[in-house]
C-alpha positions as CSV (number, residue, x, y, z in Angstrom):
1,M,18.3,5.2,-3.9
2,L,15.7,6.0,-6.7
3,I,15.6,3.6,-9.5
4,T,13.2,3.0,-12.5
5,L,11.2,-0.3,-12.3
6,G,9.5,-0.8,-15.7
7,E,8.2,2.8,-16.2
8,L,7.6,3.5,-12.5
9,R,10.2,5.2,-10.2
10,A,10.8,3.5,-7.0
11,D,12.9,4.0,-3.9
12,F,15.3,0.8,-3.5
13,V,16.2,-0.1,-0.2
14,P,18.8,-3.0,-0.3
15,P,19.3,-5.5,2.7
16,E,22.9,-5.7,4.1
17,S,22.7,-9.3,3.7
18,R,19.8,-10.6,1.4
19,K,18.1,-13.5,2.8
20,F,15.0,-13.9,0.6
21,K,14.6,-14.6,-3.2
22,A,11.4,-12.4,-3.4
23,P,11.8,-8.7,-3.2
24,V,9.0,-6.5,-1.4
25,V,7.2,-4.2,-3.8
26,M,5.4,-1.6,-2.0
27,V,2.6,0.5,-3.4
28,H,1.3,3.7,-1.6
29,E,-2.1,5.1,-0.8
30,L,-3.7,8.2,-2.7
31,W,-2.3,11.6,-2.3
32,S,1.0,9.9,-1.1
33,S,4.1,8.5,-2.5
34,S,7.0,6.0,-1.9
35,A,8.0,8.1,1.1
36,Q,5.3,6.8,3.2
37,W,7.1,3.2,3.4
38,S,10.5,4.8,4.3
39,E,10.4,3.4,8.0
40,W,8.8,-0.1,7.1
41,A,11.3,-0.7,4.2
42,N,14.3,0.1,6.5
43,H,12.9,-2.5,9.0
44,L,12.4,-5.2,6.4
45,A,15.7,-4.6,4.8
46,N,17.2,-5.2,8.3
47,L,15.5,-8.5,8.4
48,G,16.9,-9.5,5.0
49,W,14.2,-8.3,2.4
50,E,15.2,-6.2,-0.7
51,C,12.3,-3.4,-0.7
52,W,11.2,-1.5,-3.8
53,A,8.7,1.4,-2.8
54,V,7.2,2.3,-6.1
55,N,5.6,5.6,-7.1
56,L,2.5,5.4,-9.1
57,P,2.3,7.8,-12.2
58,G,2.5,11.6,-11.7
59,R,4.9,11.3,-8.7
60,A,8.7,11.4,-8.0
61,N,9.4,14.0,-10.6
62,D,7.5,12.1,-13.3
63,S,7.5,14.3,-16.3
64,R,5.5,12.1,-18.8
65,A,2.7,14.0,-20.5
66,R,0.0,12.1,-18.7
67,A,-0.7,14.3,-15.5
68,R,-4.1,12.5,-14.6
69,P,-3.4,8.7,-14.4
70,T,-6.4,6.5,-14.2
71,F,-6.9,3.6,-12.1
72,S,-6.4,1.2,-15.1
73,A,-3.2,3.1,-16.3
74,C,-1.9,2.4,-12.6
75,V,-2.8,-1.2,-12.8
76,D,-0.9,-1.4,-16.3
77,E,2.2,0.2,-15.1
78,L,2.4,-1.7,-12.0
79,G,1.9,-4.9,-13.7
80,K,4.8,-4.0,-16.3
81,A,6.9,-3.3,-13.4
82,L,6.3,-6.7,-11.6
83,R,7.0,-8.3,-14.8
84,N,10.5,-6.8,-14.9
85,I,11.4,-8.6,-11.8
86,S,13.3,-11.8,-11.8
87,F,11.7,-13.6,-9.0
88,P,7.8,-13.2,-8.1
89,P,7.7,-10.5,-5.5
90,V,5.7,-10.0,-2.3
91,L,3.4,-7.1,-2.8
92,L,2.7,-4.8,0.1
93,A,0.0,-2.3,-0.6
94,H,-2.0,0.4,1.4
95,G,-5.4,1.9,0.8
96,L,-6.3,2.4,-3.0
97,G,-2.8,0.9,-3.7
98,A,-4.1,-2.4,-2.3
99,L,-6.8,-2.3,-5.1
100,V,-4.2,-1.4,-7.7
101,A,-2.1,-4.2,-6.5
102,S,-4.7,-6.7,-6.4
103,K,-5.7,-6.1,-10.1
104,A,-2.1,-6.1,-11.0
105,A,-1.6,-9.4,-9.2
106,E,-4.0,-11.0,-11.7
107,R,-1.4,-10.2,-14.6
108,A,1.8,-11.2,-13.0
109,Q,3.4,-13.8,-10.8
110,V,3.2,-12.7,-7.1
111,T,4.6,-14.7,-4.2
112,A,2.4,-13.1,-1.5
113,L,0.1,-10.3,-0.9
114,V,-0.1,-7.9,2.1
115,F,-2.9,-5.4,2.1
116,V,-2.9,-2.6,4.8
117,S,-6.1,-1.0,5.3
118,P,-7.4,-1.5,1.8
119,H,-10.3,0.5,0.6
120,S,-13.9,-0.9,0.5
121,A,-17.3,0.1,-0.8
122,Q,-18.4,-0.3,2.6
123,A,-17.7,3.1,4.1
124,A,-17.4,4.4,7.6
125,D,-19.7,7.2,8.6
126,A,-16.8,9.6,8.8
127,L,-16.0,8.8,5.0
128,R,-19.4,9.2,3.9
129,L,-19.4,12.8,5.2
130,L,-16.1,13.4,3.4
131,R,-17.7,12.2,0.1
132,L,-20.7,14.6,0.7
133,K,-18.3,17.4,1.3
134,Y,-16.1,16.7,-2.0
135,F,-19.2,15.6,-3.9
136,A,-19.0,18.4,-6.7
137,L,-15.3,17.9,-7.3
138,R,-15.9,14.5,-8.4
139,W,-17.1,16.0,-11.9
140,F,-13.9,18.3,-12.4
141,R,-10.8,17.1,-14.3
142,R,-8.2,19.1,-12.4
143,P,-6.3,17.1,-9.5
144,I,-7.9,17.0,-6.0
145,L,-6.3,17.7,-2.6
146,L,-8.1,17.4,0.4
147,Q,-8.1,19.9,3.1
148,E,-5.6,19.8,5.8
149,K,-8.2,19.3,8.4
150,D,-9.4,16.1,6.6
151,F,-6.2,14.7,6.3
152,R,-5.7,15.1,9.9
153,E,-8.8,13.9,11.3
154,L,-9.1,10.7,8.9
155,F,-5.8,9.8,7.5
156,L,-3.6,10.9,10.1
157,A,-5.7,10.7,13.3
158,S,-3.5,8.2,15.2
159,V,-0.2,9.8,14.0
160,R,1.7,11.9,16.7
161,E,1.4,15.5,16.3
162,S,5.1,15.8,15.9
163,R,5.1,13.9,12.7
164,R,1.7,15.1,11.2
165,A,3.4,18.3,9.8
166,E,6.1,16.3,8.2
167,I,3.7,14.0,6.4
168,L,1.1,16.7,5.6
169,K,3.9,18.3,3.4
170,R,4.4,15.1,1.4
171,F,0.8,15.0,0.3
172,V,0.3,15.8,-3.3
173,P,-3.0,16.8,-5.4
174,E,-4.2,13.4,-6.8
175,S,-5.6,12.6,-10.2
176,A,-9.4,13.2,-10.3
177,D,-9.8,9.9,-11.7
178,L,-8.1,8.1,-8.9
179,A,-9.8,10.5,-6.3
180,R,-13.2,9.2,-7.8
181,E,-12.3,5.7,-6.7
182,F,-12.0,7.1,-3.2
183,L,-15.1,9.2,-3.2
184,R,-17.3,6.4,-5.1
185,P,-15.6,3.2,-4.0
186,E,-18.8,1.3,-4.9
187,L,-17.7,1.7,-8.7
188,A,-14.0,0.6,-7.9
189,P,-12.9,-3.0,-8.6
190,G,-13.1,-4.9,-5.2
191,L,-10.0,-7.2,-3.8
192,A,-9.8,-10.3,-6.1
193,R,-9.5,-13.7,-4.4
194,P,-5.7,-14.3,-4.8
195,T,-4.0,-17.5,-5.9
196,C,-1.3,-16.9,-3.4
197,P,-0.8,-16.4,0.3
198,A,-2.6,-13.2,1.5
199,L,-2.6,-11.2,4.6
200,V,-4.9,-8.0,5.4
201,I,-3.9,-5.7,8.2
202,G,-5.8,-3.1,10.0
203,G,-5.9,-0.9,13.0
204,T,-8.8,-0.6,15.5
205,E,-8.7,3.3,15.3
206,D,-8.9,3.3,11.4
207,K,-11.7,5.7,10.3
208,I,-11.4,4.9,6.5
209,A,-11.2,1.4,6.7
210,P,-13.0,-0.1,9.8
211,V,-11.8,-3.4,11.5
212,S,-15.2,-5.1,10.9
213,V,-15.1,-4.4,7.1
214,L,-11.3,-5.4,6.9
215,R,-12.1,-8.6,8.6
216,A,-15.1,-9.5,6.2
217,S,-12.8,-8.6,3.2
218,A,-10.1,-10.8,4.3
219,H,-12.7,-13.6,4.9
220,A,-14.0,-13.0,1.5
221,M,-10.4,-13.4,-0.1
222,G,-9.5,-16.3,2.0
223,A,-6.9,-14.3,3.4
224,D,-5.4,-14.2,7.0
225,F,-6.1,-11.0,9.0
226,L,-4.2,-9.0,11.7
227,V,-5.5,-6.1,13.7
228,F,-3.3,-3.9,15.7
229,E,-4.8,-1.9,18.7
230,N,-4.7,1.9,19.0
231,H,-3.5,2.3,15.5
232,G,-5.4,4.1,12.5
233,H,-5.2,4.3,8.7
234,W,-1.5,5.7,8.6
235,I,-0.2,2.8,10.6
236,M,3.1,2.6,8.8
237,E,4.2,6.0,10.4
238,E,2.4,5.8,13.7
239,G,5.1,4.4,15.6
240,D,5.6,0.7,16.7
241,G,6.7,0.0,13.1
242,E,9.6,-2.6,14.0
243,R,7.1,-4.7,15.9
244,I,4.4,-4.6,13.1
245,V,7.0,-5.3,10.5
246,G,8.2,-7.9,12.7
247,D,4.7,-9.7,12.6
248,I,4.4,-9.4,8.9
249,H,8.0,-10.9,8.4
250,R,7.0,-13.9,10.7
251,W,3.9,-14.4,8.8
252,L,5.8,-14.4,5.3
253,V,8.4,-16.8,6.6
254,H,5.6,-19.1,8.0
255,K,3.6,-19.2,5.0
256,L,6.3,-19.2,2.4
257,G,8.8,-21.7,4.1
258,E,12.5,-22.4,3.3
259,G,11.8,-22.2,-0.5
260,I,11.8,-18.4,-0.1
261,L,15.3,-18.3,1.2
262,T,18.1,-17.6,-0.8
263,A,21.3,-20.0,-1.2
264,E,23.2,-18.2,1.4
265,F,20.5,-19.0,4.1
266,P,19.5,-22.3,3.1
267,H,18.5,-23.7,6.7
268,G,16.3,-22.6,9.5
269,T,14.0,-19.7,10.0
270,P,15.4,-16.3,9.8
């Protein structure tokens, strides 16, 4: 179900029985949209979480005049969306979306942060080569779309071949302003040290956000860290989603305690 959250469009996935006061707000990666969260949102909803997978500006039939949103504009609009929520949400964000979510969380109340393969200035060798390939495009104002080969080898390397074609069709040209944050991450704001519980997740086969970098980022943030073997950057669509979401769910329940439960589920651990 597509709804409006502030000025952002979001896919709303309600639980059959809502067990938790905080909804989960999901923020996608570059070149992507809310569709990447479909499987995880359904698993979370089955566990009693209300899920809102937002679309950053320029997606989901967004007809507004600004076709090239900046990083700051994405932060501002996500912050407005979060302030429209009656209970501080859990933010679940991927890649550059994690940087947007981290900055937005500085301006709004958030119950917890879960960052999946967040971008970092410390790049893997494969990513350095990609930046060289697209170096000239950083100076153009038109939207940027990576070649299919690069999406396959970096973003989708660990996704089953039967799923890749479907995911590739969903990738969209990205604002040049946002793509520059990917191509020159040393200029992008890093993850801020949060005031709420935080978790960083990574996969051992991630070619964009290596485990060693993610572990260091988690340590610097004071966040917990979970690593999943044989998973890459597009972990939410690589299979084994129910188990991974189950681990996130258990971490949230452990960190947040019974105070996060709704009145209908006042006792015990869900």
